VOPAGU-2260 file (C-alpha; in pm, 1 decimal, decimal comma):
REM VOPAGU-2260
SITE   aa  ch    i         X         Y         Z
SITE  MET   A    0      13,2       0,0      -5,0
SITE  PRO   A    1     140,4     356,2     -93,3
SITE  LYS   A    2     273,1     558,8     204,3
SITE  MET   A    3      55,7     841,9     139,3
SITE  LYS   A    4    -250,0     622,9     148,0
SITE  LYS   A    5    -144,4     477,2     474,6
SITE  VAL   A    6    -106,1     816,8     616,4
SITE  LEU   A    7    -467,2     905,9     519,4
SITE  ILE   A    8    -592,9     580,8     665,5
SITE  ILE   A    9    -440,6     620,0    1013,7
SITE  LEU   A   10    -555,4    1004,6    1017,5
SITE  ALA   A   11    -932,4     895,8     920,9
SITE  THR   A   12    -917,4     670,8    1248,1
SITE  ALA   A   13    -739,0     885,0    1490,5
SITE  LEU   A   14    -952,3    1211,5    1416,8
SITE  VAL   A   15   -1291,4    1316,1    1558,9
SITE  VAL   A   16   -1448,0    1538,7    1311,3
SITE  PHE   A   17   -1773,6    1693,3    1175,9
SITE  ALA   A   18   -1937,0    1693,1     820,7
SITE  CYS   A   19   -2216,5    1886,3     674,6
SITE  ASN   A   20   -2328,6    2013,5     324,2
SITE  GLY   A   21   -2394,1    2373,0     235,0
SITE  GLN   A   22   -2361,0    2625,1     -73,2
SITE  THR   A   23   -2341,9    2996,9    -117,0
SITE  PRO   A   24   -2277,9    3172,1    -458,9
SITE  LYS   A   25   -1951,1    3086,2    -594,7
SITE  ASN   A   26   -1660,7    3337,0    -556,6
SITE  LYS   A   27   -1886,1    3522,1    -316,7
SITE  HIS   A   28   -1784,7    3577,5      47,3
SITE  THR   A   29   -1959,7    3670,5     386,9
SITE  ASP   A   30   -1810,1    3995,8     521,3
SITE  ALA   A   31   -1659,0    3846,9     834,0
SITE  THR   A   32   -1615,0    4170,6    1032,3
SITE  THR   A   33   -1958,4    4370,7     982,9
SITE  THR   A   34   -2316,5    4294,1     930,8
SITE  PRO   A   35   -2345,5    3978,3     690,4
SITE  LYS   A   36   -2339,4    4068,2     327,6
SITE  THR   A   37   -2217,0    3911,6       5,2
SITE  ILE   A   38   -1885,5    4051,9    -123,3
SITE  THR   A   39   -1660,8    3959,0    -400,8
SITE  GLU   A   40   -1345,8    3760,2    -370,0
SITE  LYS   A   41   -1133,7    4067,6    -480,4
SITE  GLU   A   42   -1321,8    4266,2    -198,7
SITE  ALA   A   43   -1227,2    4010,7      69,2
SITE  ILE   A   44    -862,7    3989,6     -16,9
SITE  GLU   A   45    -859,6    4374,6      12,0
SITE  ALA   A   46   -1014,9    4346,1     342,1
SITE  PHE   A   47    -741,3    4064,7     475,1
SITE  LYS   A   48    -470,3    4330,2     368,4
SITE  LYS   A   49    -582,2    4547,0     654,3
SITE  GLN   A   50    -645,8    4289,4     919,5
SITE  LYS   A   51    -428,8    4271,2    1220,8
SITE  HIS   A   52    -403,0    3896,5    1209,5
SITE  ARG   A   53    -325,9    3772,8     846,0
SITE  PHE   A   54    -278,8    3389,2     808,9
SITE  GLU   A   55    -196,9    3230,7     469,7
SITE  ILE   A   56    -167,8    2879,3     385,4
SITE  LYS   A   57      83,2    2836,9      98,8
SITE  GLY   A   58     140,1    2465,9      21,2
SITE  TYR   A   59     255,3    2287,4     339,3
SITE  LYS   A   60     344,2    2650,4     486,3
SITE  ILE   A   61     143,3    2875,4     729,4
SITE  TYR   A   62     221,4    3229,4     749,5
SITE  TYR   A   63     109,7    3475,8    1013,2
SITE  ASN   A   64     182,8    3832,1     917,5
SITE  ASP   A   65     409,7    3727,4     667,8
SITE  GLN   A   66     616,7    3544,5     934,6
SITE  LEU   A   67     696,0    3141,1     846,0
SITE  MET   A   68     538,0    2951,4    1120,9
SITE  LYS   A   69     774,5    2676,7    1201,2
SITE  LEU   A   70     742,5    2367,0    1447,4
SITE  ASP   A   71    1077,6    2472,7    1599,6
SITE  THR   A   72    1231,7    2486,9    1939,3
SITE  ILE   A   73    1031,4    2652,1    2218,5
SITE  ALA   A   74    1297,2    2888,7    2268,4
SITE  ASN   A   75    1315,4    2987,4    1902,2
SITE  PHE   A   76     921,5    3019,3    1876,3
SITE  PHE   A   77     915,0    3245,6    2169,8
SITE  ASP   A   78    1192,8    3445,7    2019,9
SITE  VAL   A   79     990,1    3497,6    1685,1
SITE  PHE   A   80     633,4    3526,8    1855,6
SITE  GLU   A   81     725,7    3672,1    2198,0
SITE  LYS   A   82     641,0    3471,7    2519,1
SITE  PRO   A   83     289,3    3363,8    2595,4
SITE  ILE   A   84      69,7    3487,9    2862,4
SITE  TYR   A   85      14,3    3122,9    2972,9
SITE  LYS   A   86     263,3    2839,5    2947,4
SITE  GLY   A   87     155,6    2514,0    3159,7
SITE  GLY   A   88     247,9    2146,9    3111,8
SITE  TYR   A   89     247,6    2081,7    2740,7
SITE  GLU   A   90      29,5    2380,5    2610,2
SITE  PHE   A   91      95,6    2769,7    2570,5
SITE  VAL   A   92    -160,1    3040,2    2493,8
SITE  TYR   A   93    -119,2    3412,3    2366,5
SITE  ASN   A   94    -359,5    3684,2    2457,0
SITE  ASN   A   95    -254,0    3908,1    2157,0
SITE  LYS   A   96    -247,2    3633,3    1898,0
SITE  PRO   A   97    -506,5    3398,8    1770,5
SITE  PHE   A   98    -365,0    3080,8    1820,9
SITE  TRP   A   99    -216,1    2843,1    2096,4
SITE  ALA   A  100      46,6    2552,3    2071,7
SITE  ARG   A  101     142,2    2233,9    2207,5
SITE  THR   A  102     495,1    2115,4    2294,8
SITE  SER   A  103     677,6    1793,5    2299,5
SITE  LEU   A  104     824,2    1791,3    2649,2
SITE  GLY   A  105     611,8    2009,7    2887,1
SITE  GLU   A  106     804,1    2271,0    3116,6
SITE  VAL   A  107    1138,5    2096,0    3105,0
SITE  LYS   A  108    1408,6    2364,3    3127,7
SITE  ASP   A  109    1780,8    2363,4    3065,6
SITE  LYS   A  110    2032,8    2518,5    3322,0
SITE  LYS   A  111    1972,7    2876,2    3176,9
SITE  GLY   A  112    1621,2    2846,4    3241,2
SITE  ARG   A  113    1525,6    2807,5    2864,4
SITE  PHE   A  114    1226,2    2550,1    2770,8
SITE  ILE   A  115    1373,5    2235,3    2617,5
SITE  GLY   A  116    1161,0    2071,7    2365,7
SITE  TYR   A  117     994,7    2132,9    2036,7
SITE  ILE   A  118     642,2    2282,4    1912,0
SITE  ASP   A  119     461,0    1972,5    1742,3
SITE  ARG   A  120     138,3    2152,2    1654,0
SITE  PHE   A  121     -40,0    2483,7    1671,8
SITE  PHE   A  122    -401,6    2584,6    1664,5
SITE  ILE   A  123    -537,7    2906,0    1472,3
SITE  TYR   A  124    -887,4    3017,5    1556,3
SITE  PHE   A  125   -1173,6    3181,2    1351,3
SITE  ARG   A  126   -1423,4    3158,1    1647,6
SITE  PRO   A  127   -1374,6    3170,1    2051,6
SITE  PHE   A  128   -1190,5    2887,7    2200,8
SITE  PHE   A  129   -1489,4    2753,6    2400,6
SITE  GLU   A  130   -1762,1    2790,2    2124,3
SITE  GLY   A  131   -1866,2    2420,8    2060,7
SITE  ASN   A  132   -1643,7    2266,9    2313,8
SITE  ARG   A  133   -1847,8    2023,0    2508,3
SITE  TYR   A  134   -1568,6    1902,5    2740,7
SITE  TYR   A  135   -1370,6    2212,7    2846,4
SITE  THR   A  136   -1626,8    2500,7    2881,8
SITE  GLU   A  137   -1644,4    2874,2    2975,1
SITE  ASP   A  138   -1716,9    2822,6    3332,3
SITE  PHE   A  139   -1407,7    2665,6    3403,6
SITE  ASN   A  140   -1166,8    2898,9    3596,3
SITE  ASP   A  141    -823,9    2747,7    3592,1
SITE  SER   A  142    -531,8    2923,8    3470,7
SITE  LYS   A  143    -556,1    2782,0    3133,0
SITE  ALA   A  144    -911,3    2868,9    3077,6
SITE  ARG   A  145    -834,5    3243,9    3188,7
SITE  ALA   A  146    -572,7    3253,5    2942,3
SITE  VAL   A  147    -784,6    3121,7    2653,1
SITE  LYS   A  148   -1073,6    3359,7    2748,7
SITE  GLN   A  149    -831,1    3640,8    2658,2
SITE  MET   A  150    -719,4    3479,9    2309,5
SITE  PRO   A  151    -834,2    3684,2    2004,1
SITE  VAL   A  152    -972,4    3531,6    1712,2
SITE  ILE   A  153    -911,2    3608,6    1336,5
SITE  ASP   A  154   -1033,7    3933,2    1254,2
SITE  GLY   A  155   -1188,5    3819,3     900,5
SITE  TYR   A  156   -1026,2    3588,5     675,2
SITE  MET   A  157    -732,2    3353,7     633,3
SITE  LEU   A  158    -598,7    3299,2     247,4
SITE  VAL   A  159    -545,7    2956,4     129,9
SITE  GLU   A  160    -330,2    2990,2    -194,6
SITE  GLY   A  161    -477,4    3340,4    -239,7
SITE  HIS   A  162    -843,8    3222,7    -176,2
SITE  PRO   A  163   -1019,2    3375,9     131,8
SITE  ILE   A  164   -1185,2    3170,6     383,0
SITE  HIS   A  165   -1364,9    3263,3     687,4
SITE  LYS   A  166   -1574,7    3135,3     992,3
SITE  ASP   A  167   -1887,5    3089,0     794,8
SITE  THR   A  168   -1699,3    2901,0     505,4
SITE  THR   A  169   -1867,2    2564,2     476,1
SITE  PRO   A  170   -1669,4    2209,0     438,7
SITE  LYS   A  171   -1833,9    2205,9      92,6
SITE  GLU   A  172   -1689,7    2541,8      -4,3
SITE  LEU   A  173   -1380,8    2486,2     150,3
SITE  SER   A  174   -1339,9    2121,1      -4,6
SITE  GLU   A  175   -1413,6    2266,9    -340,9
SITE  ILE   A  176   -1115,2    2512,1    -294,4
SITE  LEU   A  177    -891,0    2256,9    -141,0
SITE  ASP   A  178    -949,6    1991,8    -424,2
SITE  SER   A  179    -890,3    2220,1    -699,3
SITE  ILE   A  180    -538,2    2349,1    -557,0
SITE  TYR   A  181    -406,3    2040,6    -392,2
SITE  GLY   A  182    -529,5    1751,0    -580,2
SITE  ASP   A  183    -396,6    1406,7    -425,1
SITE  ASN   A  184    -273,1    1583,2    -131,0
SITE  PHE   A  185    -652,7    1660,3     -24,6
SITE  THR   A  186    -878,8    1439,0     139,9
SITE  ASN   A  187   -1211,0    1448,0     315,7
SITE  LEU   A  188   -1177,8    1269,1     658,6
SITE  MET   A  189   -1492,5    1159,9     761,6
SITE  GLY   A  190   -1636,0    1505,2     620,9
SITE  THR   A  191   -1353,9    1706,8     721,9
SITE  PRO   A  192   -1137,0    1900,8     465,1
SITE  THR   A  193    -752,7    1783,3     526,9
SITE  ILE   A  194    -449,6    1845,6     366,7
SITE  VAL   A  195    -138,9    1600,7     417,1
SITE  PHE   A  196     201,7    1663,3     277,3
SITE  GLU   A  197     472,2    1390,2     253,2
SITE  LEU   A  198     751,1    1605,6     264,9
SITE  LYS   A  199    1150,7    1548,8     133,6
SITE  GLU   A  200    1407,0    1623,7     380,6
SITE  ASP   A  201    1490,3    1970,1     255,2
SITE  GLN   A  202    1139,4    2065,2     265,3
SITE  ILE   A  203    1077,3    1949,3     618,9
SITE  LYS   A  204    1369,2    2120,8     758,4
SITE  GLU   A  205    1226,5    2443,3     649,4
SITE  ILE   A  206     932,4    2362,8     914,3
SITE  ILE   A  207    1128,3    2161,9    1153,7
SITE  PRO   A  208    1483,9    2283,0    1160,6
SITE  HIS   A  209    1584,0    2040,0    1423,6
SITE  TRP   A  210    1468,8    1738,6    1206,4
SITE  GLY   A  211    1726,4    1459,0    1128,1
SITE  ALA   A  212    1777,1    1330,9    1501,5
SITE  ASP   A  213    1449,4    1123,3    1453,6
SITE  LYS   A  214    1345,9    1083,9    1110,1
SITE  ALA   A  215    1038,0     882,6    1208,6
SITE  TYR   A  216     806,7    1147,6    1050,8
SITE  ASP   A  217     806,1    1328,6     711,7
SITE  ASN   A  218     458,7    1456,1     703,9
SITE  ILE   A  219     249,9    1787,4     766,4
SITE  PHE   A  220    -103,8    1776,4     827,4
SITE  ILE   A  221    -349,5    2073,4     798,1
SITE  GLY   A  222    -689,3    1999,2     921,0
SITE  PHE   A  223    -993,3    2236,8     963,6
SITE  GLU   A  224   -1227,3    2183,5    1232,4
SITE  PHE   A  225   -1606,3    2260,7    1196,4
SITE  ILE   A  226   -1852,7    2298,8    1498,3
SITE  ARG   A  227   -2220,0    2215,7    1514,8
SITE  ASP   A  228   -2515,4    2348,7    1708,2
SITE  PRO   A  229   -2542,5    2098,0    2005,3
SITE  LYS   A  230   -2928,8    2100,6    1961,0
SITE  THR   A  231   -2978,5    2091,8    1591,7
SITE  LYS   A  232   -2645,6    1917,5    1486,1
SITE  GLU   A  233   -2643,5    2161,7    1231,4
SITE  VAL   A  234   -2278,7    2325,4    1122,4
SITE  LYS   A  235   -2233,7    2660,6    1261,0
SITE  GLY   A  236   -1906,3    2728,6    1082,6
SITE  LEU   A  237   -1526,2    2694,2    1086,1
SITE  LYS   A  238   -1375,6    2706,2    1400,3
SITE  SER   A  239   -1019,3    2649,8    1374,6
SITE  VAL   A  240    -723,7    2520,4    1172,2
SITE  GLU   A  241    -469,2    2277,9    1315,4
SITE  TYR   A  242    -102,6    2263,6    1196,1
SITE  SER   A  243      92,5    1951,2    1293,4
SITE  ASN   A  244     378,0    1702,1    1186,6
SITE  PHE   A  245     241,3    1345,8    1167,2
SITE  MET   A  246     415,3    1080,7    1366,0
SITE  MET   A  247     465,5     750,9    1158,4
């Protein structure tokens, strides 16, 4: 069985995902910052350029305000994006950027007090962290909960190879965009649009600079989480984008 097919099968069994159908006029977008209205793709891109938080997916890479987001060492990640408001266990959260991340070794530090370990995944949010979360809810009052309550969300659009998506983009609309761009790298895992890249060594070192000591992984996974209304079970919209390396 081809390696990529194995990756997709493993992902399909490992992820809990959501599916729905829906359609809006082609090449039209909802204004994600004001009263809902239909705007053109060109207008959406112009609005994107004015945003405080600009995320772009370009192939297997994600950029935040033109800065490549790497699965780097914790220390290097903090050097680029500043120290977070919360760092506990395997997770850390920002109160001025719409993402949080997980690390490989938790809060282990070296003799100089710098965190040891690597970023193995991060989550970018279109909607508040607690929206649609049935297990970790807004009434929690621990230090992590207080931190994610302060985490902002994307103030409008994200670009996927130049195509704008937003919190009200449907799985069907997103699938049409991803399928036309990524071909065999795109799949629908139980209804959730997903991109999986099997990278060459020089490519993965762009994302994971320390790669080489453990060559057990050479894949990048980009998944899109949609949330449902708990009562009607209808999809409410796009909540977040997860970026990670997939361990083989």
